[in-house]
C-alpha positions as a Markdown table, in Angstrom:
| # | Residue | x | y | z |
|---|---|---|---|---|
| 1 | Gln | 20.7 | 1.6 | 0.8 |
| 2 | Leu | 17.0 | 1.9 | 0.2 |
| 3 | Gln | 14.9 | 1.1 | 3.1 |
| 4 | Leu | 11.4 | 1.1 | 3.0 |
| 5 | Val | 8.8 | 1.0 | 6.1 |
| 6 | Glu | 5.4 | 0.3 | 6.2 |
| 7 | Ser | 2.7 | 1.4 | 8.8 |
| 8 | Gly | -0.8 | 1.8 | 9.7 |
| 9 | Gly | -2.1 | -1.7 | 9.4 |
| 10 | Gly | -4.2 | -3.2 | 12.1 |
| 11 | Leu | -7.4 | -4.8 | 13.0 |
| 12 | Val | -10.8 | -3.2 | 11.5 |
| 13 | Gln | -14.4 | -4.2 | 11.2 |
| 14 | Pro | -15.6 | -4.8 | 7.9 |
| 15 | Gly | -16.9 | -1.6 | 6.1 |
| 16 | Gly | -14.1 | 0.4 | 8.0 |
| 17 | Ser | -11.0 | 2.2 | 6.6 |
| 18 | Leu | -7.4 | 2.4 | 7.1 |
| 19 | Arg | -4.4 | 4.4 | 5.9 |
| 20 | Leu | -1.0 | 2.8 | 5.2 |
| 21 | Ser | 2.1 | 4.7 | 4.9 |
| 22 | Cys | 5.2 | 3.7 | 3.4 |
| 23 | Thr | 8.2 | 5.6 | 3.9 |
| 24 | Ala | 11.6 | 5.6 | 2.2 |
| 25 | Ser | 14.8 | 6.2 | 3.6 |
| 26 | Val | 16.0 | 8.1 | 0.4 |
| 27 | Asn | 14.4 | 10.4 | -2.1 |
| 28 | Leu | 12.1 | 8.6 | -4.5 |
| 29 | Asp | 11.5 | 11.4 | -6.8 |
| 30 | Gly | 11.3 | 10.0 | -10.2 |
| 31 | Tyr | 10.1 | 6.6 | -9.5 |
| 32 | Ala | 7.0 | 4.9 | -9.5 |
| 33 | Ile | 6.1 | 3.0 | -6.2 |
| 34 | Gly | 3.7 | 0.3 | -5.7 |
| 35 | Trp | 1.5 | -1.4 | -2.9 |
| 36 | Phe | 1.0 | -5.2 | -2.9 |
| 37 | Arg | -0.4 | -7.7 | -0.6 |
| 38 | Gln | -0.3 | -11.3 | 0.2 |
| 39 | Ala | -2.9 | -13.2 | 2.2 |
| 40 | Pro | -1.8 | -16.4 | 3.8 |
| 41 | Gly | -1.7 | -19.3 | 1.4 |
| 42 | Lys | -1.8 | -16.9 | -1.6 |
| 43 | Glu | 0.7 | -15.4 | -3.9 |
| 44 | Arg | 1.7 | -11.8 | -3.5 |
| 45 | Glu | -0.6 | -9.4 | -5.6 |
| 46 | Gly | -0.4 | -5.9 | -6.8 |
| 47 | Val | -3.2 | -3.5 | -5.4 |
| 48 | Ser | -1.9 | 0.1 | -6.6 |
| 49 | Cys | 0.7 | 1.8 | -8.3 |
| 50 | Ile | 1.5 | 5.5 | -8.5 |
| 51 | Ser | 4.0 | 7.6 | -11.2 |
| 52 | Ser | 7.0 | 9.3 | -10.0 |
| 53 | Arg | 5.0 | 12.5 | -9.9 |
| 54 | Gly | 1.6 | 11.2 | -8.8 |
| 55 | Gly | 0.0 | 12.1 | -12.0 |
| 56 | Ala | -1.0 | 8.4 | -12.7 |
| 57 | Thr | -2.5 | 5.8 | -10.6 |
| 58 | Asn | -3.5 | 2.2 | -11.4 |
| 59 | Tyr | -5.8 | -0.4 | -9.5 |
| 60 | Pro | -7.0 | -3.9 | -10.0 |
| 61 | Val | -10.7 | -4.4 | -10.1 |
| 62 | Ser | -10.8 | -5.9 | -6.8 |
| 63 | Val | -9.8 | -2.6 | -5.2 |
| 64 | Lys | -10.7 | 0.0 | -7.6 |
| 65 | Gly | -13.1 | 2.7 | -6.1 |
| 66 | Arg | -12.3 | 1.8 | -2.5 |
| 67 | Phe | -8.7 | 2.3 | -2.3 |
| 68 | Thr | -6.4 | 5.4 | -3.1 |
| 69 | Ile | -2.8 | 5.8 | -3.5 |
| 70 | Ser | -1.2 | 9.1 | -3.1 |
| 71 | Arg | 2.3 | 10.5 | -2.5 |
| 72 | Asp | 4.2 | 13.1 | -0.7 |
| 73 | Asn | 7.6 | 13.3 | -2.3 |
| 74 | Pro | 9.0 | 15.9 | 0.2 |
| 75 | Lys | 8.3 | 13.4 | 2.8 |
| 76 | Asn | 9.6 | 10.5 | 0.9 |
| 77 | Thr | 6.1 | 8.9 | 1.8 |
| 78 | Val | 3.4 | 7.0 | -0.2 |
| 79 | Tyr | 0.1 | 6.5 | 1.3 |
| 80 | Leu | -2.7 | 3.7 | 0.8 |
| 81 | Gln | -6.0 | 4.8 | 1.8 |
| 82 | Met | -8.4 | 1.6 | 2.3 |
| 83 | Asn | -11.9 | 2.4 | 2.7 |
| 84 | Ser | -15.1 | -0.1 | 2.7 |
| 85 | Leu | -12.7 | -2.8 | 3.6 |
| 86 | Lys | -13.6 | -6.3 | 3.4 |
| 87 | Pro | -12.5 | -9.5 | 5.0 |
| 88 | Glu | -11.1 | -10.5 | 1.7 |
| 89 | Asp | -8.6 | -7.5 | 2.1 |
| 90 | Thr | -6.9 | -9.2 | 5.0 |
| 91 | Ala | -3.4 | -9.7 | 4.1 |
| 92 | Val | 0.2 | -8.4 | 4.9 |
| 93 | Tyr | 0.7 | -5.1 | 2.8 |
| 94 | Tyr | 3.9 | -4.2 | 1.3 |
| 95 | Cys | 5.4 | -1.3 | -0.8 |
| 96 | Asn | 8.0 | -1.6 | -3.4 |
| 97 | Ala | 10.3 | 0.8 | -5.0 |
| 98 | Leu | 13.3 | 0.2 | -7.2 |
| 99 | Asn | 12.8 | -3.6 | -6.9 |
| 100 | Asp | 13.3 | -3.2 | -3.0 |
| 101 | Trp | 10.4 | -4.2 | -0.4 |
| 102 | Gly | 9.6 | -3.3 | 3.0 |
| 103 | Lys | 8.7 | -5.7 | 5.7 |
| 104 | Gly | 4.8 | -5.2 | 5.4 |
| 105 | Thr | 2.3 | -4.4 | 7.7 |
| 106 | Leu | -0.5 | -6.5 | 8.5 |
| 107 | Val | -4.1 | -5.7 | 7.9 |
| 108 | Thr | -6.8 | -7.7 | 9.3 |
| 109 | Val | -10.5 | -7.0 | 8.7 |
| 110 | Ser | -12.7 | -9.0 | 10.9 |
| 111 | Ser | -15.8 | -8.5 | 13.0 |
């Protein structure tokens, strides 16, 4: 059974950076993977996705130019590099693959 484990969240000041990781328990070659986030009182929203071999990525306007998704298929891991973080990026970040979700990692952007 697929298990996804997110890590790398924490408290960071505005303008800072974090790199999130999502590690899968099975080989995800051939599958697209997405990062989502959910802020308190808000619906879950997509922040990035990457194609099976990493050749295509997608970002909403809110994070484009600041977030970068990448994957290391031999390690069954997808990364989300987040730069120039803003307080509005505060949320629990989840990865999704094959319609399964991890438990999330909390990112708090605050001074």
